[in-house]
N, C-alpha and C positions, 0 to 999 in steps of 0.2 A: 500441527496447530505449524507452522516453517519454524527454522532456530534463524540461518542464518540468510540477513536480510538486509540490506544495508539501504545509503541515501537510490532517488533515483533507480531503486527496482517495480518491477509490476508484480500486483499481486494480485487474485481474486480472494470476495472475501464471502462469508460463508451468504452471507443472503445480499440481494442485487441493494444498488440503489433504485428507486424510489423514481428515478427518469427515464430508466429500461435502451439507454441509448449502448451502452456498456456495461460490461462484468468487473472489468479492470480500475484498478485502481493504481496510482503512481505513488512512490514514496518521496514527498519535497520535505520532511523534518523531521529530526531524530533528535532523541535527549530523553527524559526522564517518561516525555511526550511525543509523540510518533502524528502527524497530520501527512493527512493524505490526498492527494485527487481525483477526481475521480473524470477517468478518459473522456467520457464519452460529451456530458457536459459542463468539464472543470469548477463546480464544485467542489470545497471543502471541507474533510472531517478534522476532528484534534480528537485525539484520545489516545490515554495511560495507556503505555509499553505495555501493562501486561492485559487488559483489556483486549488492546492490538492483538498482543499473540492470539490471545482465545479465538479470537472470533477470524481471526483469519483462514480461511482456507489450502491455498498451495501459491506456488513462488507461480509465475506467468514467464517472469523474464528476465534475469539477471543485470543489473547496469553494468554498458564498456569505462573502463577500466582503462586513461590512458595513461603513460609510463612516459614521468617527467624528466 
């Protein structure tokens, strides 16, 4: 389970997406629910934060923060 994740981070889930094009997901929305997008086919999945934390395997790439 990962703890420090943020918008636009790339994560790997415990199970691959059925498209088999990529095993990586991009976090596109955060709140009470988390929305992730498959990097292979572009499919979008929305799940509760608790479910996301349980199903997430590891952090692949942190999002680049732009200095304001």
